[in-house]
Backbone as CSV, one residue per row, in Angstrom:
resi,resn,N_x,N_y,N_z,CA_x,CA_y,CA_z,C_x,C_y,C_z
1,MET,0.620,-1.364,-0.079,-0.067,0.051,-0.304,0.733,1.228,0.292
2,ALA,2.094,1.511,0.781,2.475,1.956,0.973,3.342,2.650,-0.134
3,VAL,3.798,1.289,-1.068,4.502,1.583,-2.383,3.824,2.677,-3.331
4,GLY,2.588,2.137,-3.466,1.040,3.273,-4.190,1.951,4.569,-3.804
5,ILE,1.353,4.628,-2.780,1.384,5.987,-2.115,2.700,6.828,-2.761
6,GLU,4.305,6.434,-2.519,4.921,6.787,-2.499,5.036,7.518,-3.820
7,ARG,4.671,6.099,-4.829,4.664,6.152,-6.382,3.488,7.305,-7.067
8,SER,2.106,7.319,-6.101,1.529,8.491,-6.671,2.648,9.692,-6.293
9,LEU,2.934,9.849,-4.616,3.892,11.468,-4.933,4.618,11.673,-5.507
10,ARG,5.295,10.582,-6.515,6.860,10.616,-7.169,6.162,10.998,-8.609
11,ILE,4.231,10.477,-9.024,4.622,10.876,-9.698,3.773,12.632,-10.008
12,LEU,3.308,12.958,-8.522,2.907,14.330,-8.553,4.066,15.217,-8.347
13,LEU,5.242,14.705,-8.087,6.417,15.549,-7.999,6.857,15.838,-9.180
14,GLY,6.623,14.941,-10.522,7.415,14.987,-11.414,6.269,15.762,-12.617
15,LEU,5.228,15.689,-12.107,3.808,16.673,-12.575,4.698,18.276,-12.291
16,ALA,5.014,18.211,-11.191,4.939,19.600,-10.358,6.214,19.911,-10.740
17,LEU,6.882,18.970,-11.037,8.552,19.868,-11.532,8.297,20.440,-12.985
18,SER,7.853,19.279,-13.801,7.497,19.789,-15.218,6.680,20.975,-15.179
19,MET,5.642,20.561,-14.538,5.590,22.625,-14.724,5.917,23.449,-14.395
20,GLY,6.359,23.656,-13.390,6.810,24.352,-12.358,8.485,24.528,-14.242
21,ALA,8.644,23.300,-14.255,10.358,24.145,-15.444,9.619,24.390,-17.144
22,SER,8.327,24.534,-17.416,7.520,24.614,-18.524,7.018,26.258,-17.838
23,GLY,6.914,26.836,-16.888,6.574,27.908,-16.406,7.479,28.737,-16.211
24,CYS,8.287,28.060,-15.569,10.089,29.082,-15.178,11.032,28.925,-16.541
25,GLY,10.773,28.680,-17.945,11.071,28.555,-19.221,11.109,30.400,-19.511
26,GLY,10.016,31.144,-19.191,9.407,31.917,-20.071,10.327,33.376,-19.403
27,LYS,9.542,34.724,-19.551,10.375,35.979,-18.850,10.233,35.699,-17.408
28,GLU,8.568,35.380,-17.447,8.091,35.478,-16.042,7.823,34.422,-15.325
29,PRO,8.078,34.227,-14.128,7.798,32.743,-13.200,6.387,32.577,-12.975
30,PRO,5.515,31.783,-12.866,3.658,31.396,-13.051,3.984,32.372,-11.461
31,PRO,2.377,32.663,-11.373,1.399,32.965,-10.436,1.548,32.646,-9.332
32,GLN,1.388,31.619,-9.725,0.781,30.344,-8.492,2.488,29.140,-8.265
33,LEU,3.374,29.645,-7.551,4.360,28.648,-7.495,3.714,27.191,-6.916
34,PRO,3.985,25.629,-6.459,3.720,25.404,-5.827,3.364,24.957,-4.892
35,THR,5.258,25.477,-4.666,4.944,25.606,-3.456,4.327,27.098,-1.901
36,SER,3.575,27.922,-2.408,3.156,29.151,-1.738,1.724,27.912,-1.541
37,GLY,0.853,27.401,-2.335,-0.089,26.495,-2.020,0.761,25.334,-0.883
38,ALA,1.029,24.678,-1.296,1.750,23.239,0.428,1.822,24.246,1.432
39,HIS,2.573,25.972,1.407,2.307,27.013,2.381,1.208,26.677,3.462
40,ALA,0.031,26.573,2.462,-1.230,27.971,3.249,-2.303,26.222,3.714
41,ARG,-1.503,25.263,2.908,-2.056,23.943,3.245,-1.756,23.520,4.653
42,ALA,-0.695,23.863,4.661,0.353,23.397,5.831,-0.043,23.762,7.009
43,ALA,0.242,25.368,6.885,-0.541,26.706,7.937,-1.473,26.469,8.372
44,SER,-2.447,26.230,8.076,-4.226,25.819,8.352,-3.991,24.808,9.284
45,ARG,-3.215,23.461,8.965,-3.830,22.714,9.676,-2.877,22.540,11.229
46,ILE,-1.758,22.831,10.981,-0.905,22.608,12.295,-2.112,22.472,13.263
47,GLU,-2.510,24.075,13.771,-3.517,23.926,14.770,-4.241,23.042,14.427
48,LEU,-5.059,22.495,14.185,-6.060,21.501,13.918,-5.837,19.348,14.466
49,VAL,-4.711,19.468,14.430,-4.358,18.106,14.065,-4.131,17.614,16.122
50,ASP,-4.919,18.403,16.827,-5.502,17.540,17.691,-7.279,17.050,18.067
51,LEU,-7.695,17.992,17.001,-9.027,17.477,16.777,-9.175,16.160,16.055
52,VAL,-8.046,15.837,14.975,-8.295,15.120,14.536,-7.247,13.507,14.973
53,ILE,-6.264,14.124,15.706,-5.757,12.763,15.579,-5.704,12.784,17.834
54,GLY,-6.144,11.869,18.212,-6.464,11.727,19.660,-5.291,10.919,20.432
55,GLU,-4.714,10.718,19.361,-3.192,9.655,20.681,-2.612,11.116,21.109
56,PRO,-1.966,12.063,21.770,-1.149,12.818,21.755,1.001,13.149,20.956
57,ALA,1.020,11.856,21.342,2.420,11.143,20.311,2.347,11.326,19.644
58,ARG,1.485,11.332,18.657,1.503,10.914,16.961,0.602,12.306,16.868
59,ALA,0.295,12.946,17.817,-0.519,14.474,17.525,0.712,15.386,16.944
60,ALA,1.487,14.817,18.075,2.572,15.878,18.437,3.482,15.303,17.517
61,ARG,3.886,14.168,16.458,4.569,14.563,15.574,4.034,14.588,13.786
62,VAL,2.810,14.367,13.832,2.119,15.447,12.639,2.444,16.994,12.600
63,ARG,2.059,17.049,14.380,1.594,18.641,13.985,3.392,19.068,13.981
64,ALA,4.490,18.788,14.229,5.657,19.037,13.996,5.758,18.616,12.502
65,LEU,5.598,18.000,12.016,5.715,17.401,10.140,5.335,18.728,9.816
66,TYR,4.022,19.119,10.026,3.322,20.062,9.229,3.638,21.737,10.050
67,VAL,4.635,21.953,11.129,5.534,23.404,10.517,7.362,22.916,10.623
68,GLU,7.408,21.949,10.244,8.386,21.617,9.089,8.422,21.783,7.399
69,ILE,6.818,21.158,6.901,6.850,21.707,6.240,6.778,23.406,6.137
70,GLU,5.708,24.403,7.008,5.678,25.714,6.528,6.762,26.092,7.197
71,ARG,8.075,25.211,7.435,9.012,25.967,7.563,10.189,25.810,6.308
72,LEU,9.949,25.368,5.921,10.556,24.530,4.455,10.185,25.374,3.523
73,MET,8.500,25.725,3.438,8.271,26.598,2.501,8.672,27.924,2.585
74,LEU,8.304,28.388,3.764,8.971,29.763,4.069,10.215,30.439,3.511
75,THR,11.110,29.355,4.308,12.559,29.568,3.895,12.956,30.030,2.148
76,THR,12.025,28.498,1.148,11.708,28.960,-0.216,11.793,29.560,-0.792
77,LYS,10.272,30.287,0.528,9.858,32.009,-0.552,11.232,32.738,-0.267
78,GLN,11.847,32.576,0.772,13.211,33.970,0.960,13.994,33.243,-0.010
79,ALA,14.413,32.689,-0.354,15.409,31.819,-1.466,15.121,32.603,-2.030
80,GLU,13.634,32.430,-3.127,13.016,32.651,-4.307,13.396,34.341,-4.517
81,ALA,12.545,35.319,-3.520,11.975,36.647,-3.170,13.455,37.348,-3.271
82,LYS,14.857,36.452,-2.750,15.988,37.077,-3.017,16.426,37.114,-4.263
83,GLU,16.525,35.952,-4.961,16.646,36.215,-6.296,15.998,36.691,-7.378
84,LEU,14.548,37.187,-6.999,13.608,37.961,-7.950,13.592,39.664,-7.698
85,ARG,13.966,39.888,-5.727,14.986,41.065,-5.762,16.173,41.586,-6.850
86,ALA,17.178,40.346,-6.678,18.184,40.282,-7.963,17.923,40.760,-8.654
87,LEU,17.443,39.966,-9.725,16.810,40.702,-10.290,16.200,41.704,-11.376
88,GLY,15.329,41.992,-10.435,13.962,43.452,-10.031,14.911,44.451,-10.565
89,ALA,16.356,44.811,-9.509,16.522,46.005,-9.360,18.214,45.887,-9.388
90,PRO,18.959,45.595,-10.784,20.395,45.102,-10.686,21.259,47.164,-11.015
91,ALA,21.965,46.287,-10.345,23.100,48.128,-9.441,23.826,47.970,-10.756
92,GLU,23.765,47.690,-11.867,24.132,47.798,-12.794,24.231,46.124,-13.785
93,PRO,24.053,46.887,-14.528,23.503,45.953,-16.106,24.074,44.185,-16.079
94,ARG,23.341,44.143,-15.974,23.786,42.315,-15.944,23.527,41.878,-17.122
95,SER,24.859,40.119,-17.468,24.557,39.511,-18.705,23.521,38.987,-18.391
96,PRO,23.030,38.209,-20.158,21.567,37.126,-19.881,22.642,35.964,-19.619
97,GLU,23.824,35.742,-19.507,24.026,34.398,-18.501,23.830,34.386,-17.384
98,ALA,24.255,35.998,-16.221,24.252,35.938,-14.717,22.602,36.074,-15.201
99,THR,21.550,36.091,-15.672,20.356,36.570,-15.173,19.434,34.784,-14.905
100,ARG,20.236,34.300,-16.511,19.584,32.887,-16.340,20.756,32.217,-15.290
101,ALA,21.284,32.634,-14.574,22.152,31.498,-14.057,20.978,31.946,-12.515
102,ALA,20.571,33.451,-11.848,19.745,33.968,-11.222,18.345,32.942,-11.325
103,LEU,18.071,33.309,-11.978,16.510,32.267,-12.484,16.600,30.978,-12.030
104,GLN,17.913,30.066,-12.576,17.845,28.843,-12.328,17.955,28.740,-10.139
105,ARG,18.875,29.447,-10.156,19.382,29.750,-8.729,17.519,29.645,-8.025
106,PHE,16.244,30.363,-8.575,15.150,30.600,-8.596,14.889,29.026,-8.296
107,ARG,14.773,28.244,-10.205,13.876,27.173,-10.191,13.997,26.208,-9.348
108,ALA,15.656,26.243,-8.545,16.336,25.244,-7.813,15.842,25.252,-6.698
109,ALA,15.644,26.480,-5.935,15.269,26.691,-4.854,13.408,25.509,-4.577
110,GLU,12.447,26.371,-5.807,11.289,25.287,-5.519,11.431,24.238,-5.786
111,GLN,12.101,23.641,-6.494,12.606,21.889,-7.045,12.790,21.790,-5.848
112,GLY,13.483,22.305,-5.378,14.277,20.861,-3.865,13.217,21.813,-2.564
113,ALA,12.171,22.745,-2.471,11.609,22.405,-1.747,10.452,21.228,-2.113
114,LEU,10.426,20.797,-3.750,9.119,20.052,-3.294,9.898,18.609,-3.245
115,GLU,11.083,18.665,-3.565,11.445,16.789,-3.021,11.221,16.848,-1.838
116,ARG,11.441,17.843,-1.003,11.753,17.402,0.560,10.031,17.599,0.803
117,TYR,9.367,18.135,0.302,8.075,17.892,0.682,7.160,16.639,0.668
118,VAL,7.860,16.496,-0.932,7.120,14.791,-0.937,7.402,13.740,0.452
119,ALA,8.887,14.173,0.624,9.627,13.324,1.700,8.565,13.407,2.563
120,LEU,7.753,14.114,3.483,7.548,15.102,4.347,5.619,14.234,4.074
121,GLN,5.302,14.482,3.497,4.403,13.902,2.621,3.816,12.203,3.053
122,LEU,5.305,11.764,2.743,5.137,10.663,3.109,6.218,10.403,4.383
123,GLU,6.109,10.630,5.200,6.171,10.471,6.477,4.750,11.393,7.635
124,LEU,3.720,12.382,6.703,2.562,12.324,7.492,1.660,10.918,7.097
125,ARG,1.838,10.489,5.445,1.071,9.081,5.533,1.220,8.343,5.979
126,SER,2.402,8.529,6.811,2.821,7.089,7.202,2.438,7.134,9.290
127,ALA,2.486,9.051,9.889,1.987,9.071,10.609,0.923,9.142,11.201
128,THR,0.094,8.953,10.094,-1.522,9.221,10.539,-2.143,7.724,9.916
129,THR,-3.186,7.696,10.314,-4.321,6.481,9.396,-4.587,7.445,8.040
130,ARG,-5.664,6.048,7.341,-5.985,6.787,6.074,-6.827,7.643,6.553
131,GLU,-8.270,7.886,7.826,-9.228,8.838,7.891,-8.231,9.640,8.624
132,GLU,-7.082,9.555,9.348,-6.915,11.163,9.589,-5.819,11.893,8.746
133,PHE,-5.844,11.593,7.550,-4.880,12.139,6.735,-5.978,12.665,5.703
134,ALA,-7.256,12.354,5.264,-8.006,12.194,4.707,-8.740,13.374,5.851
135,ARG,-9.267,13.675,6.756,-9.573,14.507,7.011,-8.708,15.772,6.961
136,LEU,-7.333,15.864,7.537,-7.038,16.785,7.770,-6.286,17.596,6.120
137,ASP,-6.282,16.504,5.416,-6.212,17.083,3.548,-7.078,17.413,3.470
138,ALA,-8.322,17.314,4.019,-9.682,17.854,3.660,-9.329,19.680,4.447
139,ILE,-8.875,19.805,5.011,-8.976,21.642,6.146,-8.247,21.979,5.053
140,LYS,-8.640,23.321,4.042,-8.416,24.312,3.615,-7.495,25.112,4.108
């Protein structure tokens, strides 16, 4: 069963990365990056874990995973913002190679965060029952 979930999450990651690659290939990044949605979902679930999971130890573990997801997404957004600021206000003319390098760092931050997000989601699925995960997943 866990192999099927892992395979599904890997397919999802592949789709997200391919969408991100095609979306970041143009002059502007896509308006809503995958990490933005992941951050919003994790943040809304942190305080509600105890309502869904009755066992204090498991609830603490699940809450910690959601906090780690939120921290990961915030760190990623900070790294991306740094690159966008550098692209938006150059102190001196920049070569096309330097622009591409900054965009690559932006994309690498997003890709790395998504890969870690998949691993954390696998841990969440291991720490929760199917019903608990579905209830938490339904929280928007």
